[in-house]
VEXKE-986554 format. One record per atom (N, C-alpha, C): residue number from 1; residue in three letters; x, y, z. Coordinates in nm, 2 decimals, padded with zeros to 4 digits. Layout:
N
i | aa | x | y | z
NUM | ALA | X | Y | Z
...
//
This chain:
154
i | aa | x | y | z
1 | MET | 00.38 | 07.95 | -05.02
1 | MET | 00.39 | 07.95 | -04.87
1 | MET | 00.54 | 08.00 | -04.84
2 | GLU | 00.64 | 07.94 | -04.90
2 | GLU | 00.78 | 07.98 | -04.87
2 | GLU | 00.80 | 08.13 | -04.90
3 | GLN | 00.74 | 08.18 | -05.01
3 | GLN | 00.75 | 08.32 | -05.05
3 | GLN | 00.69 | 08.41 | -04.94
4 | MET | 00.58 | 08.36 | -04.88
4 | MET | 00.51 | 08.44 | -04.77
4 | MET | 00.60 | 08.44 | -04.65
5 | VAL | 00.67 | 08.33 | -04.62
5 | VAL | 00.76 | 08.33 | -04.50
5 | VAL | 00.87 | 08.42 | -04.52
6 | ASN | 00.93 | 08.41 | -04.65
6 | ASN | 01.05 | 08.50 | -04.68
6 | ASN | 01.01 | 08.65 | -04.67
7 | ASN | 00.89 | 08.68 | -04.72
7 | ASN | 00.84 | 08.82 | -04.71
7 | ASN | 00.83 | 08.86 | -04.57
8 | LYS | 00.78 | 08.78 | -04.48
8 | LYS | 00.76 | 08.81 | -04.34
8 | LYS | 00.90 | 08.83 | -04.27
9 | VAL | 00.99 | 08.74 | -04.30
9 | VAL | 01.13 | 08.76 | -04.24
9 | VAL | 01.19 | 08.89 | -04.29
10 | THR | 01.18 | 08.92 | -04.42
10 | THR | 01.23 | 09.04 | -04.48
10 | THR | 01.16 | 09.16 | -04.41
11 | ASN | 01.03 | 09.16 | -04.40
11 | ASN | 00.96 | 09.27 | -04.34
11 | ASN | 01.00 | 09.29 | -04.19
12 | ASP | 01.02 | 09.18 | -04.12
12 | ASP | 01.06 | 09.19 | -03.98
12 | ASP | 01.20 | 09.25 | -03.97
13 | ARG | 01.29 | 09.21 | -04.06
13 | ARG | 01.43 | 09.27 | -04.06
13 | ARG | 01.42 | 09.42 | -04.09
14 | PHE | 01.34 | 09.46 | -04.19
14 | PHE | 01.33 | 09.60 | -04.22
14 | PHE | 01.27 | 09.68 | -04.11
15 | ALA | 01.18 | 09.61 | -04.03
15 | ALA | 01.12 | 09.68 | -03.92
15 | ALA | 01.22 | 09.72 | -03.81
16 | LEU | 01.31 | 09.62 | -03.79
16 | LEU | 01.42 | 09.65 | -03.69
16 | LEU | 01.52 | 09.76 | -03.74
17 | ILE | 01.55 | 09.75 | -03.87
17 | ILE | 01.64 | 09.85 | -03.93
17 | ILE | 01.58 | 09.98 | -03.93
18 | LYS | 01.45 | 09.99 | -03.96
18 | LYS | 01.37 | 10.11 | -03.95
18 | LYS | 01.38 | 10.18 | -03.81
19 | LYS | 01.36 | 10.10 | -03.71
19 | LYS | 01.37 | 10.15 | -03.57
19 | LYS | 01.51 | 10.20 | -03.54
20 | ILE | 01.62 | 10.13 | -03.59
20 | ILE | 01.75 | 10.18 | -03.57
20 | ILE | 01.78 | 10.31 | -03.64
21 | ILE | 01.73 | 10.32 | -03.76
21 | ILE | 01.75 | 10.44 | -03.84
21 | ILE | 01.67 | 10.56 | -03.77
22 | GLU | 01.55 | 10.54 | -03.73
22 | GLU | 01.47 | 10.64 | -03.67
22 | GLU | 01.52 | 10.68 | -03.53
23 | ARG | 01.57 | 10.58 | -03.45
23 | ARG | 01.63 | 10.61 | -03.32
23 | ARG | 01.75 | 10.70 | -03.33
24 | ASN | 01.82 | 10.69 | -03.45
24 | ASN | 01.94 | 10.78 | -03.47
24 | ASN | 01.90 | 10.91 | -03.54
25 | GLY | 01.77 | 10.94 | -03.54
25 | GLY | 01.73 | 11.07 | -03.59
25 | GLY | 01.71 | 11.08 | -03.74
26 | PHE | 01.70 | 10.97 | -03.81
26 | PHE | 01.68 | 10.97 | -03.96
26 | PHE | 01.54 | 10.91 | -03.99
27 | LYS | 01.49 | 10.94 | -04.11
27 | LYS | 01.37 | 10.88 | -04.16
27 | LYS | 01.40 | 10.76 | -04.24
28 | PHE | 01.31 | 10.66 | -04.24
28 | PHE | 01.33 | 10.54 | -04.32
28 | PHE | 01.26 | 10.56 | -04.45
29 | THR | 01.33 | 10.61 | -04.55
29 | THR | 01.27 | 10.65 | -04.68
29 | THR | 01.27 | 10.53 | -04.78
30 | LYS | 01.20 | 10.55 | -04.89
30 | LYS | 01.20 | 10.45 | -05.00
30 | LYS | 01.34 | 10.43 | -05.05
31 | GLN | 01.42 | 10.54 | -05.07
31 | GLN | 01.55 | 10.52 | -05.12
31 | GLN | 01.64 | 10.44 | -05.03
32 | ARG | 01.63 | 10.46 | -04.90
32 | ARG | 01.71 | 10.39 | -04.80
32 | ARG | 01.67 | 10.24 | -04.81
33 | LYS | 01.54 | 10.21 | -04.82
33 | LYS | 01.50 | 10.07 | -04.83
33 | LYS | 01.55 | 10.01 | -04.95
34 | LEU | 01.55 | 10.08 | -05.07
34 | LEU | 01.60 | 10.02 | -05.19
34 | LEU | 01.75 | 09.99 | -05.18
35 | ILE | 01.82 | 10.08 | -05.12
35 | ILE | 01.97 | 10.06 | -05.11
35 | ILE | 02.00 | 09.94 | -05.02
36 | LEU | 01.92 | 09.93 | -04.91
36 | LEU | 01.94 | 09.82 | -04.82
36 | LEU | 01.90 | 09.69 | -04.88
37 | GLU | 01.80 | 09.69 | -04.97
37 | GLU | 01.76 | 09.57 | -05.04
37 | GLU | 01.87 | 09.51 | -05.12
38 | GLN | 01.94 | 09.60 | -05.19
38 | GLN | 02.06 | 09.56 | -05.27
38 | GLN | 02.16 | 09.49 | -05.19
39 | LEU | 02.18 | 09.53 | -05.07
39 | LEU | 02.28 | 09.47 | -04.98
39 | LEU | 02.23 | 09.34 | -04.93
40 | PHE | 02.09 | 09.33 | -04.91
40 | PHE | 02.03 | 09.20 | -04.86
40 | PHE | 02.05 | 09.09 | -04.97
41 | VAL | 02.02 | 09.13 | -05.09
41 | VAL | 02.02 | 09.02 | -05.20
41 | VAL | 02.15 | 09.00 | -05.26
42 | SER | 02.25 | 09.08 | -05.24
42 | SER | 02.38 | 09.06 | -05.30
42 | SER | 02.46 | 08.95 | -05.23
43 | ASP | 02.53 | 08.87 | -05.31
43 | ASP | 02.61 | 08.76 | -05.26
43 | ASP | 02.76 | 08.80 | -05.26
44 | ARG | 02.78 | 08.93 | -05.27
44 | ARG | 02.92 | 08.99 | -05.27
44 | ARG | 02.92 | 09.13 | -05.21
45 | HIS | 03.03 | 09.18 | -05.18
45 | HIS | 03.05 | 09.31 | -05.12
45 | HIS | 03.03 | 09.41 | -05.24
46 | LEU | 02.95 | 09.51 | -05.21
46 | LEU | 02.92 | 09.61 | -05.32
46 | LEU | 02.98 | 09.75 | -05.29
47 | THR | 03.02 | 09.82 | -05.40
47 | THR | 03.07 | 09.95 | -05.38
47 | THR | 02.94 | 10.04 | -05.40
48 | ALA | 02.96 | 10.17 | -05.36
48 | ALA | 02.85 | 10.26 | -05.38
48 | ALA | 02.81 | 10.27 | -05.53
49 | GLU | 02.91 | 10.27 | -05.61
49 | GLU | 02.89 | 10.28 | -05.76
49 | GLU | 02.81 | 10.16 | -05.81
50 | GLU | 02.84 | 10.04 | -05.75
50 | GLU | 02.76 | 09.92 | -05.80
50 | GLU | 02.62 | 09.93 | -05.75
51 | ILE | 02.60 | 09.98 | -05.63
51 | ILE | 02.46 | 10.00 | -05.58
51 | ILE | 02.39 | 10.10 | -05.67
52 | TYR | 02.45 | 10.21 | -05.70
52 | TYR | 02.39 | 10.31 | -05.78
52 | TYR | 02.35 | 10.25 | -05.92
53 | GLU | 02.44 | 10.17 | -05.98
53 | GLU | 02.41 | 10.11 | -06.11
53 | GLU | 02.28 | 10.03 | -06.11
54 | LYS | 02.26 | 09.96 | -05.99
54 | LYS | 02.14 | 09.87 | -05.98
54 | LYS | 02.02 | 09.96 | -05.96
55 | LEU | 02.03 | 10.08 | -05.91
55 | LEU | 01.92 | 10.16 | -05.86
55 | LEU | 01.90 | 10.29 | -05.95
56 | LYS | 01.98 | 10.31 | -06.04
56 | LYS | 01.97 | 10.44 | -06.12
56 | LYS | 01.83 | 10.45 | -06.19
57 | ASP | 01.78 | 10.34 | -06.23
57 | ASP | 01.65 | 10.34 | -06.30
57 | ASP | 01.53 | 10.38 | -06.20
58 | ASP | 01.56 | 10.37 | -06.07
58 | ASP | 01.46 | 10.41 | -05.97
58 | ASP | 01.48 | 10.56 | -05.93
59 | ASN | 01.56 | 10.63 | -06.01
59 | ASN | 01.59 | 10.77 | -05.99
59 | ASN | 01.66 | 10.80 | -05.86
60 | ILE | 01.75 | 10.71 | -05.82
60 | ILE | 01.83 | 10.73 | -05.71
60 | ILE | 01.97 | 10.77 | -05.75
61 | GLY | 02.02 | 10.89 | -05.71
61 | GLY | 02.14 | 10.94 | -05.76
61 | GLY | 02.26 | 10.88 | -05.68
62 | LEU | 02.38 | 10.90 | -05.74
62 | LEU | 02.50 | 10.85 | -05.68
62 | LEU | 02.53 | 10.92 | -05.54
63 | ALA | 02.50 | 11.05 | -05.54
63 | ALA | 02.52 | 11.12 | -05.41
63 | ALA | 02.43 | 11.07 | -05.30
64 | THR | 02.31 | 11.03 | -05.34
64 | THR | 02.21 | 10.97 | -05.24
64 | THR | 02.27 | 10.84 | -05.19
65 | VAL | 02.32 | 10.76 | -05.28
65 | VAL | 02.38 | 10.63 | -05.23
65 | VAL | 02.49 | 10.65 | -05.14
66 | TYR | 02.59 | 10.74 | -05.18
66 | TYR | 02.70 | 10.77 | -05.09
66 | TYR | 02.66 | 10.82 | -04.95
67 | ARG | 02.57 | 10.91 | -04.95
67 | ARG | 02.52 | 10.97 | -04.82
67 | ARG | 02.46 | 10.86 | -04.73
68 | ASN | 02.38 | 10.77 | -04.79
68 | ASN | 02.31 | 10.67 | -04.72
68 | ASN | 02.40 | 10.56 | -04.67
69 | VAL | 02.50 | 10.51 | -04.75
69 | VAL | 02.59 | 10.41 | -04.71
69 | VAL | 02.68 | 10.46 | -04.59
70 | ARG | 02.71 | 10.59 | -04.60
70 | ARG | 02.79 | 10.65 | -04.49
70 | ARG | 02.71 | 10.65 | -04.36
71 | MET | 02.58 | 10.69 | -04.37
71 | MET | 02.50 | 10.69 | -04.26
71 | MET | 02.48 | 10.55 | -04.20
72 | PHE | 02.45 | 10.45 | -04.29
72 | PHE | 02.43 | 10.32 | -04.25
72 | PHE | 02.55 | 10.26 | -04.18
73 | SER | 02.67 | 10.30 | -04.23
73 | SER | 02.79 | 10.25 | -04.17
73 | SER | 02.81 | 10.32 | -04.03
74 | ASN | 02.79 | 10.45 | -04.02
74 | ASN | 02.80 | 10.52 | -03.89
74 | ASN | 02.71 | 10.47 | -03.78
75 | ILE | 02.59 | 10.42 | -03.82
75 | ILE | 02.50 | 10.37 | -03.71
75 | ILE | 02.51 | 10.22 | -03.70
76 | GLY | 02.60 | 10.15 | -03.77
76 | GLY | 02.62 | 10.01 | -03.75
76 | GLY | 02.54 | 09.91 | -03.82
77 | ILE | 02.47 | 09.96 | -03.93
77 | ILE | 02.38 | 09.86 | -04.01
77 | ILE | 02.47 | 09.79 | -04.11
78 | ILE | 02.56 | 09.86 | -04.17
78 | ILE | 02.65 | 09.80 | -04.26
78 | ILE | 02.80 | 09.82 | -04.22
79 | LYS | 02.88 | 09.74 | -04.28
79 | LYS | 03.03 | 09.75 | -04.25
79 | LYS | 03.09 | 09.80 | -04.38
80 | GLU | 03.18 | 09.89 | -04.37
80 | GLU | 03.26 | 09.94 | -04.48
80 | GLU | 03.40 | 09.87 | -04.48
81 | ILE | 03.44 | 09.82 | -04.59
81 | ILE | 03.57 | 09.76 | -04.61
81 | ILE | 03.64 | 09.83 | -04.72
82 | ILE | 03.75 | 09.89 | -04.68
82 | ILE | 03.83 | 09.98 | -04.78
82 | ILE | 03.95 | 09.90 | -04.83
83 | VAL | 03.95 | 09.89 | -04.96
83 | VAL | 04.06 | 09.82 | -05.03
83 | VAL | 04.11 | 09.91 | -05.14
84 | ASP | 04.24 | 09.95 | -05.13
84 | ASP | 04.30 | 10.03 | -05.23
84 | ASP | 04.22 | 10.16 | -05.24
85 | GLY | 04.17 | 10.22 | -05.14
85 | GLY | 04.10 | 10.34 | -05.14
85 | GLY | 03.96 | 10.33 | -05.19
86 | VAL | 03.91 | 10.21 | -05.22
86 | VAL | 03.77 | 10.19 | -05.26
86 | VAL | 03.69 | 10.13 | -05.15
87 | SER | 03.58 | 10.19 | -05.12
87 | SER | 03.49 | 10.13 | -05.01
87 | SER | 03.40 | 10.03 | -05.07
88 | HIS | 03.39 | 09.92 | -05.00
88 | HIS | 03.30 | 09.81 | -05.03
88 | HIS | 03.21 | 09.79 | -04.91
89 | TYR | 03.08 | 09.75 | -04.93
89 | TYR | 02.99 | 09.75 | -04.82
89 | TYR | 02.93 | 09.61 | -04.81
90 | GLU | 02.90 | 09.57 | -04.68
90 | GLU | 02.83 | 09.44 | -04.66
90 | GLU | 02.74 | 09.47 | -04.54
91 | LEU | 02.63 | 09.39 | -04.53
91 | LEU | 02.54 | 09.41 | -04.41
91 | LEU | 02.61 | 09.36 | -04.29
92 | LYS | 02.60 | 09.44 | -04.18
92 | LYS | 02.65 | 09.40 | -04.05
92 | LYS | 02.54 | 09.33 | -03.97
93 | ILE | 02.42 | 09.40 | -03.98
93 | ILE | 02.30 | 09.34 | -03.92
93 | ILE | 02.24 | 09.24 | -04.01
94 | TYR | 02.21 | 09.13 | -03.96
94 | TYR | 02.15 | 09.01 | -04.03
94 | TYR | 02.25 | 08.95 | -04.13
95 | SER | 02.37 | 08.97 | -04.11
95 | SER | 02.47 | 08.90 | -04.19
95 | SER | 02.46 | 08.75 | -04.16
96 | LYS | 02.47 | 08.68 | -04.27
96 | LYS | 02.47 | 08.53 | -04.25
96 | LYS | 02.60 | 08.48 | -04.19
97 | LYS | 02.70 | 08.57 | -04.19
97 | LYS | 02.83 | 08.54 | -04.13
97 | LYS | 02.87 | 08.65 | -04.04
98 | PRO | 02.82 | 08.65 | -03.91
98 | PRO | 02.85 | 08.76 | -03.83
98 | PRO | 03.00 | 08.78 | -03.80
99 | LEU | 03.07 | 08.67 | -03.79
99 | LEU | 03.22 | 08.68 | -03.77
99 | LEU | 03.29 | 08.62 | -03.89
100 | HIS | 03.36 | 08.69 | -03.96
100 | HIS | 03.44 | 08.64 | -04.07
100 | HIS | 03.55 | 08.73 | -04.11
101 | LEU | 03.65 | 08.68 | -04.18
101 | LEU | 03.77 | 08.75 | -04.22
101 | LEU | 03.75 | 08.78 | -04.37
102 | HIS | 03.83 | 08.86 | -04.43
102 | HIS | 03.82 | 08.89 | -04.57
102 | HIS | 03.95 | 08.86 | -04.64
103 | PHE | 03.94 | 08.83 | -04.77
103 | PHE | 04.05 | 08.81 | -04.86
103 | PHE | 04.03 | 08.89 | -04.98
104 | HIS | 04.13 | 08.97 | -05.02
104 | HIS | 04.12 | 09.05 | -05.14
104 | HIS | 04.21 | 09.00 | -05.25
105 | CYS | 04.16 | 08.96 | -05.36
105 | CYS | 04.24 | 08.92 | -05.48
105 | CYS | 04.29 | 09.04 | -05.55
106 | VAL | 04.42 | 09.05 | -05.55
106 | VAL | 04.49 | 09.17 | -05.61
106 | VAL | 04.48 | 09.17 | -05.76
107 | LYS | 04.44 | 09.06 | -05.82
107 | LYS | 04.43 | 09.06 | -05.97
107 | LYS | 04.28 | 09.10 | -06.01
108 | CYS | 04.18 | 09.03 | -05.96
108 | CYS | 04.05 | 09.05 | -06.01
108 | CYS | 03.97 | 09.15 | -05.91
109 | ASN | 04.03 | 09.18 | -05.80
109 | ASN | 03.97 | 09.28 | -05.70
109 | ASN | 03.85 | 09.22 | -05.63
110 | ASP | 03.83 | 09.09 | -05.64
110 | ASP | 03.72 | 09.03 | -05.57
110 | ASP | 03.75 | 09.03 | -05.42
111 | ILE | 03.65 | 09.04 | -05.33
111 | ILE | 03.66 | 09.03 | -05.19
111 | ILE | 03.59 | 08.90 | -05.15
112 | ILE | 03.66 | 08.81 | -05.08
112 | ILE | 03.60 | 08.68 | -05.05
112 | ILE | 03.59 | 08.67 | -04.90
113 | ASP | 03.48 | 08.63 | -04.85
113 | ASP | 03.46 | 08.60 | -04.70
113 | ASP | 03.53 | 08.47 | -04.67
114 | ILE | 03.60 | 08.47 | -04.56
114 | ILE | 03.66 | 08.35 | -04.50
114 | ILE | 03.59 | 08.32 | -04.37
115 | ASP | 03.50 | 08.22 | -04.38
115 | ASP | 03.41 | 08.20 | -04.27
115 | ASP | 03.41 | 08.05 | -04.23
116 | THR | 03.52 | 07.98 | -04.26
116 | THR | 03.52 | 07.84 | -04.22
116 | THR | 03.52 | 07.82 | -04.07
117 | ARG | 03.44 | 07.74 | -04.02
117 | ARG | 03.42 | 07.72 | -03.88
117 | ARG | 03.55 | 07.70 | -03.80
118 | GLU | 03.64 | 07.61 | -03.85
118 | GLU | 03.76 | 07.59 | -03.79
118 | GLU | 03.85 | 07.71 | -03.78
119 | ILE | 03.86 | 07.79 | -03.88
119 | ILE | 03.94 | 07.91 | -03.88
119 | ILE | 03.88 | 08.01 | -03.79
120 | ILE | 03.75 | 08.03 | -03.78
120 | ILE | 03.68 | 08.12 | -03.69
120 | ILE | 03.71 | 08.08 | -03.55
121 | LEU | 03.70 | 07.95 | -03.52
121 | LEU | 03.73 | 07.91 | -03.38
121 | LEU | 03.87 | 07.94 | -03.34
122 | LYS | 03.97 | 07.93 | -03.43
122 | LYS | 04.11 | 07.96 | -03.40
122 | LYS | 04.12 | 08.11 | -03.38
123 | TYR | 04.05 | 08.19 | -03.47
123 | TYR | 04.05 | 08.34 | -03.45
123 | TYR | 03.99 | 08.37 | -03.31
124 | LEU | 03.88 | 08.31 | -03.27
124 | LEU | 03.82 | 08.35 | -03.14
124 | LEU | 03.92 | 08.32 | -03.02
125 | LYS | 03.99 | 08.21 | -03.04
125 | LYS | 04.09 | 08.17 | -02.94
125 | LYS | 04.20 | 08.28 | -02.93
126 | LEU | 04.25 | 08.32 | -03.05
126 | LEU | 04.35 | 08.43 | -03.06
126 | LEU | 04.29 | 08.56 | -03.00
127 | ASN | 04.17 | 08.59 | -03.04
127 | ASN | 04.10 | 08.71 | -02.99
127 | ASN | 04.10 | 08.71 | -02.83
128 | LYS | 04.06 | 08.60 | -02.77
128 | LYS | 04.06 | 08.59 | -02.63
128 | LYS | 04.20 | 08.61 | -02.57
129 | ALA | 04.30 | 08.55 | -02.63
129 | ALA | 04.44 | 08.57 | -02.58
129 | ALA | 04.48 | 08.71 | -02.59
130 | ILE | 04.45 | 08.78 | -02.70
130 | ILE | 04.48 | 08.93 | -02.71
130 | ILE | 04.41 | 09.01 | -02.60
131 | GLU | 04.28 | 08.98 | -02.57
131 | GLU | 04.21 | 09.05 | -02.47
131 | GLU | 04.27 | 09.02 | -02.33
132 | ASP | 04.30 | 08.89 | -02.30
132 | ASP | 04.36 | 08.86 | -02.17
132 | ASP | 04.50 | 08.92 | -02.15
133 | THR | 04.58 | 08.90 | -02.25
133 | THR | 04.72 | 08.95 | -02.24
133 | THR | 04.73 | 09.10 | -02.22
134 | ASN | 04.64 | 09.17 | -02.29
134 | ASN | 04.65 | 09.32 | -02.29
134 | ASN | 04.54 | 09.39 | -02.21
135 | ASP | 04.46 | 09.31 | -02.14
135 | ASP | 04.35 | 09.37 | -02.06
135 | ASP | 04.26 | 09.46 | -02.14
136 | LEU | 04.21 | 09.40 | -02.25
136 | LEU | 04.13 | 09.47 | -02.35
136 | LEU | 03.99 | 09.40 | -02.36
137 | GLU | 03.90 | 09.47 | -02.42
137 | GLU | 03.77 | 09.42 | -02.46
137 | GLU | 03.75 | 09.45 | -02.61
138 | ILE | 03.76 | 09.35 | -02.70
138 | ILE | 03.75 | 09.37 | -02.84
138 | ILE | 03.60 | 09.36 | -02.88
139 | TYR | 03.55 | 09.46 | -02.95
139 | TYR | 03.41 | 09.47 | -03.00
139 | TYR | 03.40 | 09.42 | -03.15
140 | ASP | 03.50 | 09.45 | -03.23
140 | ASP | 03.49 | 09.42 | -03.37
140 | ASP | 03.63 | 09.40 | -03.43
141 | ILE | 03.63 | 09.34 | -03.54
141 | ILE | 03.76 | 09.32 | -03.61
141 | ILE | 03.75 | 09.36 | -03.76
142 | ASP | 03.87 | 09.38 | -03.82
142 | ASP | 03.87 | 09.41 | -03.96
142 | ASP | 04.00 | 09.36 | -04.01
143 | ILE | 04.00 | 09.23 | -04.05
143 | ILE | 04.12 | 09.16 | -04.10
143 | ILE | 04.10 | 09.13 | -04.25
144 | MET | 04.20 | 09.18 | -04.33
144 | MET | 04.20 | 09.16 | -04.47
144 | MET | 04.33 | 09.09 | -04.51
145 | PHE | 04.32 | 08.98 | -04.58
145 | PHE | 04.43 | 08.91 | -04.64
145 | PHE | 04.44 | 08.95 | -04.79
146 | PHE | 04.56 | 08.96 | -04.85
146 | PHE | 04.58 | 09.00 | -04.98
146 | PHE | 04.65 | 08.89 | -05.06
147 | GLY | 04.62 | 08.86 | -05.18
147 | GLY | 04.68 | 08.76 | -05.26
147 | GLY | 04.61 | 08.73 | -05.39
148 | LEU | 04.62 | 08.61 | -05.44
148 | LEU | 04.55 | 08.57 | -05.56
148 | LEU | 04.45 | 08.47 | -05.53
149 | CYS | 04.33 | 08.48 | -05.58
149 | CYS | 04.22 | 08.39 | -05.56
149 | CYS | 04.25 | 08.26 | -05.64
150 | LYS | 04.17 | 08.16 | -05.62
150 | LYS | 04.18 | 08.03 | -05.69
150 | LYS | 04.17 | 08.05 | -05.84
151 | ARG | 04.07 | 08.13 | -05.88
151 | ARG | 04.05 | 08.16 | -06.02
151 | ARG | 04.17 | 08.23 | -06.09
152 | CYS | 04.23 | 08.33 | -06.02
152 | CYS | 04.34 | 08.40 | -06.08
152 | CYS | 04.47 | 08.33 | -06.08
153 | ARG | 04.48 | 08.24 | -05.98
153 | ARG | 04.61 | 08.16 | -05.97
153 | ARG | 04.61 | 08.06 | -06.09
154 | GLY | 04.50 | 08.01 | -06.13
154 | GLY | 04.49 | 07.90 | -06.23
154 | GLY | 04.50 | 07.96 | -06.37
//
């Protein structure tokens, strides 16, 4: 029963993404679905090369992955995070953490989401102050902290 519910949720999510892709003049292909599935199931930020490694047995080329992640990013389905010239991707639509900050470990290159409720509430307060002080309307953020993660510090 739980698997059936999960399949329905996944199918509903893909139906919305399919509409977004088609509304932007693209087709929802098997390759695009497979690339998106990798981002759905991943518990970390993936590079195009990592996505390719997971899909190369499905005859999806690296150029296809690059083309599609660029398109997904341009139409707002995924978010690109660039660290030291390397692009990492995460779902923007259906993200379990719609608002979060990022931390990059300079030793192991891991990217960690900072999504503690208390920190996010403080950020929202800061965001509101920035908007009010400067008469702005902020739509998105991209904040990256750099340092050593707990594993690399120890």
